[in-house]
Each structure stands twice: as structure tokens, then as C-alpha cells.
C-alpha positions in Angstrom: -32.8 61.8 82.3 -34.9 59.8 84.7 -35.4 57.1 82.0 -31.6 56.6 81.6 -31.1 56.2 85.3 -33.8 53.5 85.3 -32.2 51.7 82.4 -28.8 51.9 84.1 -30.3 50.5 87.3 -31.9 47.6 85.4 -28.5 46.9 83.8 -26.7 47.1 87.2 -29.2 44.8 88.9 -29.0 42.3 86.1 -25.2 42.5 85.9 -24.8 42.2 89.7 -26.1 38.6 89.5 -23.3 37.8 87.1 -20.4 40.0 88.2 -20.7 39.1 91.9 -19.4 35.5 91.4 -17.6 35.7 88.1 -13.8 35.2 88.3 -11.4 35.3 85.4 -8.3 34.6 87.5 -8.5 30.8 87.4 -8.7 28.9 84.1 -10.0 25.8 85.8 -13.8 25.8 86.1 -14.9 25.1 89.7 -18.5 24.4 90.9 -18.7 28.0 92.1 -17.6 29.3 88.6 -20.1 27.0 86.9 -22.8 28.6 89.0 -21.4 32.1 88.0 -21.3 31.1 84.3 -24.9 29.9 84.6 -25.8 33.2 86.2 -24.0 35.1 83.4 -26.0 33.2 80.8 -29.2 33.8 82.7 -28.5 37.6 82.7 -27.7 37.4 79.0 -31.0 35.7 78.4 -32.9 38.3 80.4 -31.3 41.1 78.4 -32.0 39.4 75.0 -35.6 38.9 76.1 -36.1 42.6 76.8 -34.3 43.6 73.5 -36.5 41.3 71.4 -39.5 43.6 72.2 -38.0 46.8 70.7 -40.1 46.5 67.6 -43.2 45.9 69.6 -42.5 49.1 71.6 -41.9 51.0 68.4 -45.1 49.8 66.8 -47.1 50.3 69.9 -45.9 53.9 70.2 -46.9 54.5 66.6 -50.4 53.0 67.1 -51.0 55.0 70.4 -49.7 58.3 69.3 -49.4 58.2 65.5 -45.8 59.2 66.0 -43.3 57.2 64.0 -39.5 57.3 64.0 -37.1 58.0 61.2 -36.8 55.1 58.7 -33.1 54.7 59.5 -33.8 54.4 63.2 -36.6 52.0 62.5 -34.2 49.7 60.5 -31.6 49.8 63.3 -34.2 49.2 66.1 -35.9 46.4 64.2 -32.5 44.7 63.4 -31.6 44.7 67.2 -35.0 43.3 68.0 -34.7 40.5 65.3 -31.1 39.7 66.3 -32.2 39.4 70.0 -35.1 37.1 69.2 -32.8 34.9 67.0 -30.0 34.9 69.6 -32.4 34.0 72.3 -33.5 30.9 70.4 -29.8 30.0 69.7 -28.9 30.4 73.4 -31.7 28.1 74.5 -30.6 25.5 72.0 -26.9 25.8 72.9 -27.7 25.6 76.6 -28.5 21.9 76.2 -25.0 21.0 74.9 -22.5 19.6 77.3 -21.7 20.9 79.8 -25.3 22.0 80.1 -26.2 25.5 81.2 -28.9 26.1 83.8 -30.8 29.1 82.5 -32.5 30.1 85.7 -35.5 32.4 85.7 -35.6 35.1 88.3 -38.1 33.8 91.0 -41.3 35.7 90.6 -41.7 36.5 94.3 -38.3 38.1 95.0 -37.7 41.7 95.6 -35.2 41.8 92.7 -37.9 40.4 90.4 -40.5 42.8 91.6 -38.1 45.7 91.3 -37.1 44.7 87.8 -40.7 44.3 86.6 -41.6 47.7 88.1 -38.7 49.4 86.4 -39.7 47.7 83.1 -43.2 49.0 83.4 -42.1 52.5 84.3 -39.6 52.6 81.5 -42.2 51.3 79.0 -44.7 54.0 80.1 -42.1 56.7 79.6 -41.2 55.4 76.2 -44.8 55.2 75.1 -46.1 58.5 76.5 -43.1 60.9 76.2 -44.0 62.0 72.6 -41.3 64.4 71.6 -38.2 62.4 72.6 -39.3 58.8 71.8 -36.8 58.2 69.0 -33.9 59.8 70.9 -34.7 58.0 74.1 -35.1 54.6 72.4 -31.7 55.0 70.7 -30.0 56.3 73.8 -31.4 53.4 75.8 -29.5 51.1 73.3 -26.2 52.9 74.0 -26.7 51.8 77.6 -27.8 48.2 77.1 -25.8 47.0 74.0 -22.4 47.4 75.8 -23.6 45.3 78.6 -24.5 42.5 76.2 -21.2 42.9 74.4 -19.1 42.7 77.6 -21.1 39.9 79.1 -20.6 37.8 75.9 -16.9 38.5 75.9 -16.6 37.5 79.6 -18.6 34.4 79.1 -16.5 33.5 76.0 -13.3 33.6 78.1 -14.7 31.0 80.5 -16.6 28.9 78.0 -15.4 25.4 77.4 -17.9 24.3 74.8 -16.5 25.3 71.4 -20.0 25.8 69.8 -21.0 28.3 72.5 -17.6 29.9 72.4 -18.0 30.6 68.7 -21.6 31.8 69.2 -20.5 34.2 72.0 -17.8 35.6 69.7 -20.3 36.2 66.9 -22.8 37.7 69.4 -20.4 40.3 70.7 -19.3 41.2 67.2 -22.9 41.5 66.0 -24.0 43.7 69.0 -20.9 45.8 68.5 -22.1 46.5 65.0 -25.5 47.4 66.4 -23.9 49.7 68.9 -21.9 51.5 66.2 -25.0 52.0 64.0 -27.0 53.4 67.0 -24.1 55.7 68.0 -23.8 57.0 64.4 -27.5 57.5 64.2 -27.5 59.5 67.5 -24.6 61.7 66.2 -26.6 62.4 62.9 -29.8 63.1 64.8 -28.0 65.5 67.1 -26.4 67.3 64.2 -29.7 67.6 62.3 -31.3 69.2 65.3 -28.6 71.7 66.0 
């Protein structure tokens, strides 16, 4: 259970940068809202960066422990990883369209950055060295992260003024909703198989 609280904390830290300033009450985009939108996209980028490494984590686990996961779970995890890598490239390209998005990196010396990096390392260690529950933990982690990506994309879509980015955000939320449904179905099947 400690793993899931860490994942939730990562999600909350990431989301707080976005949610703190994001207001849907006003349809006009003010300088403060532009900064909030930029922050929202920066958080989305951060989440996609982490998600793109799911296949690496899965393969590393197999190499270190000779434990692999079910073929169906492998397909789902690899699809999320591939989608995230592709979406990250698309986001970086779309950020250059007008009005431009400032995709800021979390400064390396801040407490938030150090905390996030520490949590990432602890979570990765738990994934890699907790042998019996790896598949379940990996899938359950996606039930925590995917909804954040979905809701973040939906909130950004509501404020977005660029039509290309608006369409991209709509496709992104739909795609990650499909990933979520597959993960949720797989968790249900896995739970049924073990009972």
C-alpha cells in the first residue's frame, strides 16, 4: 500500500502546480491564466515523460528477476508507454504554435524537484524488487495516474484557444480513457483469476 500512497503523492504534487492557479470561471484568458495553462501543460509533460518509461521498467524487471508479466498486461503497459512517448513528441511540437506554450522544467534545486525525484526512485525500487506483486502494482499504479492525465487534458481543452491543440487534447483524453478501461478490465480479470 505504501507504493500507492507514493504514487498518489507524486500525482498530487504534480497536480498542485496546475490546480492552484487554474480557473474555469472566466472564458477570457488573462496573463495569470496563461501562466496556469503553461503550468498545466508542464505537468502533463511531466506525467507523459514518466509514463513513457513503463516498458523500460517492465523489461528491467524481467532482466533483473527473470519474472515477466502476463502477455495481455504486457500489451497494455507497452501501449501506454508508446502512446506517452508519441504524445510527448506531439505536445512539444504543438507548444510552438501560437499562442506558444512555455513548457517549463521543474528547477533541479528546488525541494519539490528533489522530493519528486526521491519518490520516483523509491517507487522504481519497489517496482523492481517486489517480486510477487509486480504486475498487480504496475497495473494499479496506472489506475492512479491515467485519470490525472485524462482530467488534466479535459481541463486544458476547455481553456485552449488553439484549435490544433484543442483537438489533440480531446484525442489524448479519449486515448487515455481507453487505456484506463483496459487496465481496469485487466485488474478485474487478474483479481478473479486469483480468487
